[in-house]
C-alpha positions in Angstrom: 141.0 114.9 138.5 142.5 112.8 135.8 140.7 113.1 132.5 141.4 111.0 129.4 141.1 114.0 127.1 143.8 115.8 129.0 146.1 112.8 129.4 149.3 111.6 127.8 151.0 108.3 128.8 154.8 108.5 129.3 156.6 105.2 129.5 160.2 105.6 130.8 162.7 102.9 129.9 160.7 99.7 130.1 163.4 97.9 128.2 164.5 94.3 127.7 167.7 94.3 129.9 166.2 96.6 132.6 163.1 94.4 133.1 165.3 91.2 133.3 167.3 92.8 136.2 164.1 93.0 138.3 163.5 89.4 139.0 160.9 87.1 137.5 157.8 88.1 139.4 158.4 91.9 139.2 159.4 91.6 135.5 156.2 89.7 134.7 154.0 92.3 136.6 155.7 95.2 134.8 155.4 93.5 131.4 151.7 92.5 131.9 150.5 95.8 133.4 152.4 98.1 130.9 150.7 96.1 128.1 147.3 96.7 129.7 148.1 100.4 130.1 149.1 100.8 126.5 146.1 98.8 125.3 143.7 100.9 127.3 145.4 104.2 126.1 145.1 103.0 122.5 141.5 102.0 123.0 140.6 105.4 124.5 142.6 107.4 122.0 145.3 108.5 124.5 148.7 109.2 123.1 151.7 107.2 124.4 155.2 108.5 124.4 158.1 106.2 125.1 161.8 106.7 126.1 164.7 104.3 125.9 167.8 104.9 127.9 170.8 104.0 125.8 169.1 101.2 123.9 172.4 99.9 122.4 173.4 98.7 125.9 170.0 98.2 127.6 168.0 96.9 124.7 164.7 98.1 123.2 161.3 98.6 124.7 159.8 95.2 125.7 157.7 93.4 123.1 154.5 93.7 125.1 154.5 97.4 124.5 156.0 97.5 121.0 153.4 95.0 119.7 150.5 96.8 121.3 151.5 100.2 119.8 152.6 98.8 116.4 153.1 101.7 114.0 152.8 104.2 116.9 156.0 102.8 118.5 158.5 105.6 118.0 160.7 105.8 121.1 162.8 108.7 122.1 166.4 107.6 122.7 168.0 109.3 125.7 171.1 109.4 127.7 170.0 111.8 130.4 168.2 110.3 133.4 165.7 113.2 133.2 164.0 112.8 129.9 163.2 116.5 129.7 166.9 117.3 129.3 167.0 115.4 126.0 167.2 117.9 123.1 163.7 118.5 121.7 161.9 116.2 124.2 160.1 118.9 126.1 159.0 120.5 122.8 157.7 117.2 121.6 155.9 116.6 124.9 154.2 120.0 124.8 153.2 119.5 121.1 150.5 117.0 122.4 148.9 119.9 124.3 148.1 117.7 127.4 148.3 118.9 130.9 148.2 115.5 132.7 151.0 113.0 132.4 150.5 109.4 133.4 154.0 108.0 133.9 155.5 104.6 134.6 158.9 103.0 134.1 162.2 101.8 135.3 164.1 102.7 137.4 161.8 104.5 139.7 164.5 106.2 141.8 166.5 107.4 138.9 164.9 108.1 135.5 161.3 108.1 136.6 162.0 110.3 139.6 164.1 112.9 137.8 161.6 113.0 134.9 158.6 113.4 137.2 160.3 116.2 139.2 161.0 118.0 135.9 157.5 117.6 134.7 156.1 119.0 137.9 158.5 122.0 137.6 157.2 122.5 134.1 153.6 122.7 135.5 152.2 119.3 134.5 149.9 117.3 136.7 151.8 114.0 137.1 150.2 110.6 137.9 152.8 108.0 138.7 151.5 104.4 138.1 153.1 102.8 141.1 152.5 99.2 140.0 154.1 99.8 136.7 157.2 101.4 138.2 160.2 99.4 139.5 163.7 99.6 140.8 166.2 96.8 141.3 166.2 97.6 145.0 162.9 97.7 146.9 164.3 100.3 149.4 165.1 102.7 146.6 161.7 102.1 145.0 159.8 102.9 148.3 161.9 106.0 148.9 161.3 107.2 145.3 157.5 106.8 145.7 157.5 108.7 149.0 159.7 111.5 147.7 157.5 111.9 144.5 154.3 112.0 146.6 155.9 114.7 148.8 156.9 116.7 145.7 153.3 116.7 144.4 153.0 113.7 142.2 149.8 111.7 142.5 150.7 108.1 143.2 148.2 105.7 141.6 147.7 102.1 140.4 146.8 100.9 137.0 143.2 100.2 137.9 142.9 103.7 139.5 144.1 105.3 136.3 141.8 103.2 134.0 138.7 103.9 136.0 139.5 107.6 136.4 139.8 107.7 132.6 136.5 105.9 132.1 134.5 107.9 134.7 131.6 105.5 134.5 130.2 102.3 132.9 128.4 104.3 130.2 131.8 105.2 128.6 131.9 103.6 125.1 135.2 102.0 126.0 134.1 100.6 129.3 133.7 96.9 128.4 136.9 96.8 126.4 139.0 98.5 129.1 137.4 96.5 131.9 138.2 93.3 130.1 141.9 94.1 130.4 141.8 93.8 134.2 139.5 90.8 134.6 
């Protein structure tokens, strides 16, 4: 079961130009929920690792995430769709000594999918935050989620992740984290 002490959040390519390609409603949801995820992680002392696919062309990580992380915002620039293929990325990921990876991002059927499959192959327990993942095409998104589930990824929602981390209302972070979703 997901445990905050064993978790690392991996945000894949939630960048300015990619979010704008999603349409207004989906863009708003991704921006809002990714901010809540990073705030909760920060509150609970969970590390957040960010990738940016070719930022010169696709822009930087959205302000909602950058502003939440402040000094901890240190994205890994990548050109591979599978983040683990970037030189030094797997070593960096393993340096956190976490077994569980909570992952979200854009595009679900490309960079998220390939990164999740590689993480599973490396022996990580992977939790895909479905409501903070997106693709420009709904059909591609739905197929990616089904494929990842069949390959062993656990498909969750933001609220599922937050309450799995909290375990109960006696958690010292409960009120602050719960306030994020009210």
